[in-house]
C-alpha positions as CSV (number, residue, x, y, z in Angstrom):
1,M,51.4,53.1,80.5
2,I,50.5,53.6,77.0
3,T,46.7,54.1,76.4
4,L,45.8,53.4,72.7
5,L,42.9,55.3,70.8
6,N,40.6,52.4,71.3
7,G,41.2,52.4,75.0
8,E,43.7,49.5,75.3
9,Q,46.2,49.9,78.1
10,W,49.8,48.6,77.7
11,N,53.0,48.6,79.8
12,K,55.6,50.3,77.5
13,E,58.2,47.7,77.6
14,D,55.4,45.1,76.4
15,I,54.1,46.9,73.6
16,L,57.6,48.0,72.3
17,K,58.4,44.1,71.9
18,E,54.9,43.8,69.9
19,M,56.0,46.8,67.7
20,V,58.8,44.6,66.3
21,N,56.1,42.9,64.5
22,D,55.3,44.9,61.3
23,E,51.8,43.6,61.1
24,F,51.1,44.7,64.7
25,Y,53.3,48.3,64.3
26,Y,51.6,49.1,60.5
27,G,48.0,47.1,61.3
28,H,47.0,47.5,64.9
29,L,48.9,50.6,66.0
30,G,48.3,52.3,62.3
31,Q,44.8,52.3,63.3
32,N,45.0,53.1,67.3
33,A,48.2,55.3,67.8
34,L,48.8,58.6,65.9
35,S,52.3,58.9,64.2
36,S,54.2,61.6,62.0
37,S,52.3,60.3,58.9
38,S,48.8,60.6,60.4
39,L,49.8,64.1,61.7
40,K,50.4,65.2,58.1
41,Q,47.3,63.7,57.1
42,L,45.6,65.8,59.4
43,L,47.2,69.0,58.7
44,Q,46.0,68.5,55.1
45,S,42.4,67.9,56.5
46,P,40.5,65.7,58.6
47,K,39.0,63.8,55.5
48,A,42.6,63.1,54.3
49,Y,43.4,61.5,57.9
50,R,39.9,59.7,58.0
51,K,40.8,58.3,54.5
52,S,44.4,57.3,55.1
53,L,42.8,54.7,58.1
54,R,40.5,53.0,55.5
55,R,42.9,53.1,52.8
56,T,44.2,49.4,51.8
57,D,46.4,50.0,48.9
58,T,50.0,50.4,50.6
59,N,51.7,48.9,47.8
60,S,52.4,52.0,45.4
61,Q,55.8,51.7,43.7
62,A,57.3,54.6,45.5
63,L,56.6,52.6,48.7
64,R,57.9,49.4,47.8
65,D,61.2,51.1,46.3
66,G,61.5,52.8,49.8
67,Q,61.1,49.7,51.8
68,L,63.4,47.8,49.9
69,V,66.3,50.5,50.1
70,H,65.6,50.3,53.6
71,L,65.8,46.7,53.9
72,S,69.4,47.0,51.7
73,V,70.8,49.6,53.7
74,L,69.7,48.9,57.3
75,E,68.6,45.1,57.5
76,P,70.3,43.2,54.6
77,H,69.6,40.1,56.5
78,R,66.0,40.5,56.1
79,L,66.1,40.2,52.1
80,D,66.5,36.4,52.7
81,E,62.8,36.8,53.4
82,L,61.9,38.1,50.2
83,T,60.9,36.0,47.1
84,I,62.8,37.4,43.8
85,V,61.2,36.8,40.6
86,D,62.5,37.3,37.2
87,G,60.5,39.4,34.6
88,T,57.9,41.8,35.1
89,K,54.8,42.1,37.6
90,A,52.5,41.0,34.6
91,T,54.1,37.6,34.6
92,K,52.3,34.3,35.7
93,A,55.1,33.6,38.2
94,Y,55.0,37.1,39.9
95,K,51.4,36.6,40.3
96,E,51.6,33.4,41.6
97,A,54.1,34.5,44.2
98,V,51.9,37.4,45.3
99,A,48.9,35.4,45.6
100,E,51.0,32.8,47.9
101,L,52.9,35.2,49.8
102,G,51.7,38.7,49.7
103,S,53.1,41.5,47.4
104,H,55.3,42.9,50.4
105,L,57.4,39.8,50.3
106,V,57.5,39.6,46.4
107,Y,59.8,41.6,44.2
108,T,60.9,41.5,40.6
109,R,64.7,41.0,39.8
110,S,64.8,44.7,38.4
111,E,63.4,46.5,41.7
112,M,66.0,44.2,43.5
113,E,68.7,45.4,41.3
114,N,67.6,49.0,41.5
115,A,67.4,49.0,45.2
116,Y,71.0,47.3,45.4
117,W,72.7,50.1,43.5
118,I,71.0,52.6,45.9
119,A,72.1,50.8,48.9
120,D,75.6,50.4,47.5
121,A,76.0,54.1,46.8
122,V,75.0,54.7,50.7
123,K,77.3,52.2,51.8
124,S,80.2,53.0,49.6
125,N,80.3,56.7,51.0
126,A,82.5,57.5,53.7
127,D,80.5,60.1,55.5
128,A,77.0,58.0,55.0
129,S,78.6,54.6,56.0
130,Y,80.3,56.5,59.4
131,L,76.9,58.0,60.0
132,L,75.2,54.8,60.0
133,D,78.2,52.6,61.6
134,D,77.5,50.9,64.8
135,C,73.8,52.3,65.2
136,N,70.7,50.3,66.2
137,Y,68.2,49.8,63.2
138,E,64.7,50.2,62.9
139,V,64.3,51.1,66.6
140,P,60.8,51.3,67.8
141,G,59.6,54.0,70.1
142,V,56.0,54.8,71.8
143,G,54.7,57.5,74.2
144,M,51.9,59.5,75.3
145,L,52.1,63.2,74.1
146,Y,49.1,65.7,74.6
147,D,47.2,62.7,76.4
148,L,47.7,60.7,72.9
149,P,49.4,57.7,71.9
150,F,52.2,58.2,69.4
151,R,54.2,55.4,67.3
152,A,57.5,55.9,65.6
153,K,60.4,53.8,64.2
154,A,63.8,55.2,64.3
155,D,65.5,54.0,60.8
156,A,68.9,54.3,62.8
157,M,69.7,55.6,66.4
158,T,73.4,55.9,67.9
159,K,74.1,53.4,70.7
160,D,73.5,55.7,73.3
161,G,70.2,57.1,71.9
162,S,71.5,60.8,71.4
163,T,71.1,60.9,67.6
164,I,68.4,59.5,65.2
165,I,69.3,59.2,61.4
166,D,66.4,58.9,59.0
167,L,67.1,57.5,55.4
168,K,65.1,59.0,52.8
169,T,65.1,58.5,48.9
170,T,64.1,61.2,46.5
171,S,64.0,61.3,42.7
172,G,64.8,65.0,42.6
173,S,68.0,66.5,43.5
174,V,69.5,66.3,47.2
175,K,70.2,70.0,46.5
176,E,66.4,70.4,46.5
177,F,65.7,68.6,49.9
178,M,65.6,71.7,51.9
179,W,62.3,72.7,49.4
180,A,60.9,68.8,49.7
181,A,61.6,69.2,53.7
182,N,59.2,71.8,53.8
183,K,57.2,70.8,51.2
184,Y,56.4,67.3,53.3
185,N,56.4,68.8,56.7
186,Y,59.8,66.8,57.8
187,S,60.2,69.1,60.5
188,L,57.0,67.4,62.4
189,Q,58.7,64.0,62.0
190,A,62.2,65.3,63.2
191,S,60.5,67.1,66.3
192,L,58.2,64.3,67.1
193,Y,60.7,61.6,66.8
194,L,63.0,63.7,69.4
195,Q,60.0,64.1,71.8
196,I,59.1,60.2,71.6
197,F,62.6,58.9,71.7
198,G,64.3,61.5,73.8
199,A,67.1,62.1,71.7
200,T,68.9,65.4,71.2
201,E,69.7,65.4,67.4
202,F,68.1,64.5,64.0
203,I,70.0,63.9,61.2
204,F,68.5,63.2,57.4
205,L,70.4,61.1,55.3
206,V,69.1,61.3,51.6
207,V,70.0,59.6,48.5
208,D,69.0,60.3,45.1
209,K,67.5,57.5,43.2
210,T,68.4,58.6,39.9
211,N,72.1,59.6,39.9
212,L,72.8,58.3,43.5
213,D,74.1,61.7,45.0
214,I,74.1,61.7,48.9
215,G,72.8,64.5,51.0
216,I,73.4,65.0,54.9
217,F,71.0,67.3,56.5
218,E,71.0,68.2,60.2
219,C,68.0,70.1,61.7
220,S,68.6,73.8,63.1
221,E,66.4,75.1,66.4
222,N,64.1,76.7,64.1
223,F,63.4,73.8,61.8
224,L,62.7,72.0,65.0
225,E,60.4,74.6,66.5
226,L,58.3,74.8,63.4
227,G,57.8,70.7,63.7
228,S,56.6,71.3,67.2
229,V,54.2,73.8,66.0
230,Q,52.9,71.5,63.4
231,I,52.4,68.9,65.9
232,S,50.4,71.0,68.2
233,D,48.1,72.2,65.2
234,A,47.6,68.7,64.0
235,V,46.9,67.5,67.3
236,N,44.1,70.2,67.8
237,I,42.6,69.0,64.4
238,Y,42.5,65.5,65.9
239,K,40.7,66.5,69.1
240,E,38.4,68.7,67.2
241,F,37.0,66.2,64.8
242,F,37.9,62.6,66.1
243,M,37.2,63.3,69.6
244,Q,33.8,64.2,69.5
245,D,30.2,62.2,69.7
246,N,29.3,63.5,66.4
247,S,32.8,63.1,64.6
248,E,31.5,61.9,61.6
249,E,28.9,64.7,61.3
250,L,31.8,67.4,62.0
251,I,34.1,65.7,59.2
252,T,31.5,65.2,56.6
253,N,30.4,68.7,57.1
254,N,33.8,70.7,57.2
255,V,34.3,73.3,54.5
256,Y,37.0,75.3,53.8
257,R,36.0,79.1,53.0
258,G,37.8,82.0,51.6
259,I,37.6,85.0,49.2
260,L,39.4,85.0,46.2
């Protein structure tokens, strides 16, 4: 049984079926379940997590580019759902299409072509294409950890469920990905996904959006152990600030102190 943050109770099989719907996954569960993204916000600060719950702008260019690349690589059949407009986002045609369909379904020709070249670089690379071959894609996962509900979607998972492949795009060199992995707490994501899905291996498939270099990074035990510690720390922050009767007061009055 999965108990959401708002008290709703779901059978695991039933909620997994609903999670295929992006509106339910990112909307309802975005507010009522934790995720790797929300844990990263909690590690930043309780206020950062609270702000993420109130944020309505999910249409940054980086996010748009990432979503389009993921579709192009993992679910190319869904590209037919999109409306592609010639010209820039300042054109009348683009604005009218967004007003009618929503920005998540409308892209410019330039955005689409850029995503195509990135996706082609992944598909044309022998090691990358082998890694993704015969996998299940956009696999939803849910579980109760630390008595709290967690949601996840694996970009790709081997048919036997043993290995998760996460597709990352970067504007920096793939040679610097290990630095980026530490900066953006990717160890937390890897550790959390292995727990939720019961997999044994997590691999990052990285593509440089600028020069189309490909990187494949496996996770060491030390990396995954760091992720487990980060999960525990973030959960403790959530319980300390968001599971109290005076949560708003605690968050508002939270202060970081130090001596320089």
